[in-house]
N, C-alpha and C positions, 0 to 999 in steps of 0.2 A: 473403635474396637479396642479391646483390652490387649495390651502387648506385654507378653511375659518372656520373650526371647532374650537370653542373656546379652546379646549383642546390641539390643535396641533401647536400653534404658535411657541413654542420652539422645540417640539419633532420632527416635520416633517423635519426641516432642518438638525437637527443632525443625524437622522436616515438615511436620504437620502445620506448625505455626507459620513457617516461612512460605509454604505453598499457598496459603491464603493471601500472602502479601505479594505474590509474584506478579510482575508486570504483565498486562494483557496486550494482545495485538501483535506481538512478535511472532513471525512465522516459525513454526517448530519443524525441525528435521524429522522425517519419518524414521523411527528408531526400531531396531530389532528388540531391544531390551526396554524395560520400564523400571523406574525408581520407586521403591516401595516405602511405606511409612516407617518401617523398621530399619531403613538404611540399606537394605539389600537391593540388588538389581535382579530382575526376573525376566526370563525369556519364556513366554507362554505359548500354548498350542495354537491359538488363532494366527500367530505371527510366523509359524513354522514353515519353512521350506527346507530343502536339503542344504545344510550349512555346516561348516567346520570352523573351529577356532582353537586357540591354544593359550594357556595361562601358566605362569610360573608361580610356585609357592615354596617357601623355604623355612627351615629351622636351623638351629645351631650346628647340626651335624649332617643335614641332608637338604637337598632341593629337588623339586620335581617339576617338570614341564608336562602338563596334561594336554594332550592333543585329543580333542573330543568333538563330537558332533552328532547330528541327527540325519539319517538317510531319508530318501524320498518316501519311504513307507512309514516314517515316524519312529524308527528304532534308534536307540542310542549306541554309540560306539566310542571307545576310548583306547588310546595308547599312552602308556606312562613311561616317560623318560626319567630315570632316577639318577641323581648325581650324589656321590659321596665325596665331598671336598677333601677329607682327611685320609681317604684311602688313595694314596698317591700311586700313579703308574709311571712307567719308565718309557721315554726320558721324562724326568721330573721337571717339566717346563710349565708355562702358563696354563696350558690346557690339560694338565695331567691329573684330573680328578676322575676317579672311576665312574663311568657313565654307562648304564645299560637300559634297554627298553623292554617293556613287559606288555603283553596283549591278553593276559588271562581274562576270561569272561566268567565271573562267579555265578551270575544268575543262570547262565547256560548249563551249569552243572546240577542245578536243583530240579527235582521232580515233585509234582503234586498229584497224589493218587496214581503214581506211576507215569504221569504225562509230563513232558518237558514244558518249561516256560517258553511260550512262543508269542508271535504277533504283537511284539511290544509297541506301545504307543506312548511316547513321552508326553507328559502333560505340562511339565514345567522344569526349567533349569534355573537354579538360584546361585548367586555369588554373594558372599558376605564374609570373606576370609576363608570360607569353605566352598568347595564345589559340591552342590547338592542336586540330585536328579530325581524327579518323581515320574514314575511310569506305571502303566497298567499292562499286564501280560494276561494271556490266556493259557491255562493248563488244561487241555481238553476243553470242557465247557466252563471251567471254574475261573473267574476273574481274580487275579492276584495283583495287589498293588505293591510296588517295590520302590522304596526310597533309598538311594545310596548317597553317602556323604564321604568325601575324600579330602584329606588334609595331611600336612607333614607334622611329625612330632616337633614340639618346640625345642626339645633338648636332646632327643635320641636320634640314632642313625636309621630311622625308618619312616615310612609313610603309612598312614592308616586309612582303611576303608571300612565303613559301617553300612550294613544292609539291613533294612527293616522290611519284612514281608508281612503284609496284612491280608487276611483272608476276606475277600469281598464277595464270596460266592453265596452266602446265606446258609451254608451247611458246613459241618465239620469236614476237614480234609486231612490227609496224611502227607506231611512234608518230609522229603528225604534230602538231607544235605550230606554229600560225600566229603570225606576228609581230603583236604588238598594240602600237600606239602611238596615243595620242589627246592632242591638245594643245588647251587652252582658254586664250584670252586674255580676261581680264576687261575690262570697260568702263573706259577710262582715267579718265573724270571721276568714277568711283565710288571710286577709290583715292587715298590720301594721296600715294603715290609713283607715280601713274599706273596703267597697265595691269599686271596680274600674270599670270604664265604658269604654268599648271598642266599637268603632264605625267604621264600614266599610261603606263607602258611595261613590257614584258617584257624579260627579260635575254637570252633566246635564242629561236630559232625553227628550223624545218626538220624533216626526217625522220630518224629513227634506228631501228636495229634494237635491240629490247630483249629480251635473252635471258630465259628463265624464271627467276624469282626475283631478277632484277636491278632496279635502281631508276634512274629518270631524274629530273632536277630541273628546276624552272622557278621563276624568281624574278620578282617583280613589285613595282613601287613606284609610289606616288603622291606627287609632289613639287610644291612651289610656290616660286617665286622672283620677284624684282623686278629687272628690267633697269634700272629707274630708280634703284636703289640699287647698281648695278654688279654684280649677281649674275648667274650663268650656270647653265646646266643641270648637275645633278649626275649622276655615274655611281656609284651606290652600290656599295660593297664589301659584299655581303650576309653573307659569312662574318664580316667584322670587325664589322658591325652587330649580328649575332646574338650574337657573343662579348661585345660591350660591354653589350648589354642583360642578358645572363646575369650578367656581372660586377656590374652594378648590383644585380640582385636578390640575388645572393649576398652582396654587402656589407650589404644590408638584413637578410638572414637570419643573418648571422654576427656581428652586433653587437647589443647590447641584446637578448639572447635570453631569452625567458620560459620557465621550466621549472616547470610545476605538474603535479599528477596528472591534469589535464584536457586531453587533446590538442586538443580543439576550441578551448579558450581560447588555448592556445599557437599554434595555427594561425591563428586570427583575429587575434591580435597580430602574427604574422609578416606576414600579408597587409596589415594596416593600415599597417605601416611602408613598404611599397611605395607605396601610394597617397598617403600623407602626404608622401613625399619626391620622387616623380617629377614633380609638377606645379610645377616651377620653371623659369621662362623667362628666357633671356638677352636682355634688352631693352636698348635704348640707355640706359635709366636704371639699368642693372645687373641682377643677378639678382633676379627678383620671383617669389615664390611666388603662385600663383593658384588660386582655388577650382575653376575649370573649368566643367563642365556646359554647354558650348557657349555660355556667356554671359560668363564672368568670367576674363579673361586679361590678361597684361601690365599688371596693376594690383594694388593692395593695399588691404586693409580693416583698420580698427582692431579689428574683432572677429576675423574669420577668421585673419588673419596675426598681428597684434600680440598678441592675447589668446589665441587657441586653439592655434595650431601652433608659433609661434616658441619658447615656453618648453620645448617638447619636444625640439627639434633638438639642443641640447647633450648631452642624455642619450644620444643615439644616436651622437654624434660625426660626423655627416654634414656634411662641409665645405661643400658647396653649400647645405645647409640653414642652417648658421650664417651663411654669407656673405649669403644672402638675408634672414635675420632682421635682421642688423645694417643692411643696406641699407634695409630697410623702415622701421626706426625712424629712420634718418637722413633719409629722405624726409619723414616726419612732422615731424621737427625743423625742416625748412625753413620751417614755417608757424607757429612760435612767434612771438608778438608781444607788445609791451609793453602793449597794451590788453586782453589776455586775451580776445580773440575766439576762438570755437571753432576747433579744428583740424578739417580736413576728415575725414569718415569714410571717404573713399576717394580714393586717388591713382591716376589712370587713364592710359591711352594711353602706356604706357612711361614714365610719370612726368612728362609735360608738362602734365597737366590734373588737375582734381579733380572729384569729384561730392559734392554736399552736399545732395541733394534732400530728405533726411529731417530736416535740421537737426541739432542736437546730440543724439546718441544715447547720451550718456555716454562719448564716444570718448576723452576725456582719461583717464578712469578705466581704460578698457580698455588704453590704451597704457602708462600707468604700471604697472599690474598686470603686464602681460606683459614689459615691458622690464626691470623690476627682477628678476623671477624668471629671465629669460634671462641677465642679466648675472651673477647669483650662480652659477648652475650652470656657465656658460661659463668663469668664473674667469679672464678675461683683463682685467687691470687697465686696459690701454690702451683696450680697447673700453668698459669700464665708465665710464671717465672721459669718453668721448665721449657716452655715454648719460645720464650724471648730470644735465646741464642740462635735457634733455627730461623726465626723470622728475620733477625738482623743479618744472619749469614746469607739468606736468600736475597735480601735487599742489596747487600754488597755485591753478590754475584751478578744481579741484574745491572747494577751500576757499572760494573766492569765490562758488561756486554753492550753498553751504549755505543752506537756507531757515530760517525762524524756528524750526522744530523740530529743526534741526541735521542734516538729511539732504540729500543732493545733488539738486538740481533738474536736470532735463534735458527736452528736447522730447519724447523717446520713448526706446525702447530698441533693441537690435539687430534686432528684428523690424520696425522702420521703419513703425509704425502699422498693421501687419496686424492687431494686437490692441491694445486700449487699454493705455496705460502710465501714465496720469495725469501729474501735474506733477513727481513724484519717484517713481522705481521702485526696487525692492529690488536689482536687479542693479547699478545704477550705484553706489549707496552701498556695497554689499558689496565691489565691486572696488576702490573707493577705500580702504576699510578695509584690504584685503589689501595694497594698494600701499604704504600707510603702514608696515605691519609690515615688508615687504620692503625698503623704503627705509631703515628703521632698520638692518637687517642690512647692506645694501650700503654705506650711509654709514660704518658702523664699519669695514668692510673697506677703504674708501678713505681712512680717517683724517679724515673730516669732523668738524668741531667738535662737541663733546658737546651744546652748547646746541640745535643743530639736531635732533639725534637725540632728545633729550629732548622737544622740541616735537612731533615726529612721534609718539612714543609716547603723549604726553598727548592728542593729537588723535585717535589711534586708539582709545584707551580711551573717550573721550567719544562718538565715533561709534558704537562698539559698543553703548553704552547707548541712544543715540538710535535706532539701527536697531530695537532691541527695543521701545522705547516707541512709535515711529511706525508700524512695520509689524506688530508683534506683534498677533495678533488671533485670535478664534475664527471660522474660516471652514469652512463645510460640516460643522460639528460637531467640527472638529479644532483643537487648540491649536497654531496654526502662524502663518503670516504672510499678511497681505493684500498682494498684489503692489504695489498702490499704494493710497493712502487712498481708502476708499469701494469698493474692489473686493470684491464679494460672492461671486465664483466662485473656486474653487481654480485655481491656475495652475502650470504645470510648473516655472517658475523660482523657486518657493519653496525649491527645493533648494540655491540658490547660497550661502547662508550657510555650509553645511557645508564647502565646499571652502576657505573662508577661516578655518576653525577656530571658527566661531560655532556653538555647539551647545546654546544655552539651550533651544531648542524642538525638540530632536532627535527625541524620541519621537513627539510629535504630528505633526511634519512628515513623518517617515518613514511613519507610518500613513496620512497624507493622500496622499503620493506613490504608495503601493502599494495604495491603495483602488481600488475599481472606478469611482470618479469620475474618476480620472486615468489609471491604469495599464491598458493594453490589450495584446493580443498583439503590437502594433507598438511598444511602449514607451509613453512618456507622451503623452497629449493635451496640446496647448498650453494649452487652457482646458477646464475642466469643461463638459460638454455639447456640445463641438465635435467635429468629425471630423478635425481637422488635427493632424498630429504632425510635429515637427522632431527629428531624432536628436540635435542638439546639446544640448538640454535633458535628454534621456534619458541621454546620456553624462556630463553634469555630475552628474546625480542619482546614477548608479551610483558615480561616483568619490566623491561626497559622503557617500553612505550607508555606504560602506566606511569613510570617514574618521571618522565619528562612532560606528562600532562596531556597526552593525546588520549584521554580516558575513554571517550565514546568509540573511537576507532579500535582501541585495544579491547574494550569490552565485547564488541561485536564479534571479533575474531576469537576471543577467549570462550565465548558462549558456543560458537561453532566447534572449536577444538574440543572443548570439554564434553559436549554432547556426543561427538564422534567417538572419542576415546572411552567414554563411560557407557554409552548406550548403543553404539553402532555395531559394526560387524566384527571388530576385534577389540575386546574389552577385558578388564575395566581400567587399565593403567596406561600412562604414557609409555611410549616405545622408544627403542634405540633408533632404528633407521630402516630405510627401504631403498633399493632392493637388498642391500647387505643385511644379513641376519634375519630376514623375513619378519621384521617388526617384533623382535624379541622384547620381552618386558624387563629390560635392564633396570636395575633398582635405583640408581642415582638420579635418573631422569624424573622419577616420582618426587624426589626431594626438590629438584628444580621446579616442578609444578607447584609445590607448596610455597616456594619462595616467590612466586608471582604475587601471592597475597601478602605474605609477611613484609616483603621489601618493596613490592610494586604497588599494590592496591592500598596498603596501609602505610607504606613508605617508612618503615622502621630502619633506621641506620644507627648502629651502636656507636656511642661516643665515650663510654666509660663503663666501669663495673656497676654503676648505679645510675646511668644516664643514657638517653638515646634521643635521636631526632625522630619525630613522627611527621610525615608529610602525606596524609591520606588523599586518595583520589576517589571521591564519592560520585558515582555515575549520576547523570541528571535524573533518571527515572527512579532512583533510590532515595529514600529519606533517611536510611539508617543502615549501618553494617557493624558487625562486632567480631572480635576474636576473643573467645572465652578460654580461661585457664592457660594463658600464655606463661611460659617459664622463661626466666632470663633476668639478668641484671640483679640477681640476688632475691628475687621475689616471684610469686605467682600472682597474675593479675588478669583482669578483663580490660579490653579497650573497646569503647563504643564510639563511633563517629556518627554525628547527626547533622542534618542541615538546619541551621538556626535561622538562616535567611538565604535568599537566592545566591549570594556570593560569600556567605559566611558559614564556616563549619565549626562545630565543637567536638573536641575529643575528650571523653571522660574515661579516666583510668582508675579502676577500683582494685586495690590489692587485697589479698586474703587476710592481711593483718589489719584491715580496717581503714587504710589510707585512701582518700579520694582526691584525685587531681583533675581539674577541668580546665582545658585550654580552649580559647576561642580565637580564631584567626581567619583571614581571608582565604577563600578557596584557591589553592595553588601555592600558598606559602607553607612554611613548616613551623613547628614548635619544638622547643627543646625541653624534654622532661627529665627531671632529676629528683631522686629521693635520697 
């Protein structure tokens, strides 16, 4: 079929080609949604039963959680939760973004020949960076098709809804669209900048004759602004807003394109790029990536931003992402101190305050790990020199926190005492180890004196030994790690040494992770015997198990996870946790999903501004996989991995400036690429 949708220029050809190459014989999960050739996912009428879901979508000044569904009669319903991160409420804490819910039903206000639109039957719901719903109504005996499309503005403080009404009756009808405008003024003493104005309004109203087969349109927006900050009411240009949102999605889908024989993996990767990159807010403290979830905006965290998502942005070449990443690290750098007191784990309220309620979570290790990897892939020497003092301060902080056994002490970990973490946990020491390795590479690229780099290498080697001695243990019958000294239950974060290249206990740890004590249909349990799962540890585990070479085991679980998240009952992105947060689409987890491929499946490890290690893990059923339009190390390039012989792989790297590098090596070994 001819595909002219602006979102599908790249995706359609890739999905169609790779669908033909997909392995046969693997049992497929029965899914509610289907992946289309244009890259969209669609929920169609034959699969409908009563079902509800929720999805978050964001722009620079607004975010919305859309709670939508279809009832037992086939009618659509939606509740819009709209968040304005820069309309701050009192107290101006982590959660102080103005958030309101809206239930307005626009089709319910329209009449056709005097009859209301009734007996709705949804025929399709589509997700592709927009939420689109196709329905048929009856107005008396006149069938009217309605398509609604909902999306946030990319730069303004409003969400947009576009309704297209098509006369399917075969005769002319009169459509009456009432004017709708509702203004809410919030209580002045509850806002940092006084009262805020919320305006819900339609773009048009009145009566019109609609000929058979013709379409009328109605646009609707929900906006918020602050007169106290000199803002006034907006008149959205809906055509321009839709074009801008489509351009953003196309940018995501046109860069860092994954091509494997598994369309679902390619599709999940494409969607994850949207969520990872849309949740960036233009605050008075600069661009700040925020987790979202109706709770976490206009603020940054040492784990979500510094550790999880920032190291991903340079691979995609997303300028807002790179700008937000650098900005976040520089915000943390404001809190370096000569006494080596802990850095805050969160900088909130557009950068003017901090939250440190959990104490030291190992935040310095998180920041050093992320900043060093970011700087290497970004390959911007000026940025790297800005970040070097922060990285070295964090390394020195961690060194000063080493306990008598030579591992890093901290008050807790990124789960902030939801589960015990002891006095020293595996995550913090592992991240410190990886940061020492990356600092050695970064320091060499910056021309730092050899003595400093030798010291980092020596400290990393000692720490690796100490990690094994201190945390290595028999737990649950597996030769793996105790998450902290005295921990007798298996924990999901025993996966983390894998992503740092620590593989001494790879076999036992892989077996433990994928045993029925930890692995469930929802991924990893946080702790053996619990019912709680957090996607972040599952995503780390999948990346890590690929990295240590348990490719087939990792692939099987990645396929199941990706199909569940992309095409199951709660779609289309990775989630935060359950039961906490009701599986919110927090943004940084989508960055972690993408890193399964860049750092796990393709095994890219930065070693300099113009060099990296590639250690791909090509599954047995695949003959080829590619990443197209990769940004990093000063170039844009494609990397294609093929099976040259049963145990021999070739990696071909083609840059946009015409350079081709082909490396051939035994499966399981790595190659060092430099230009």
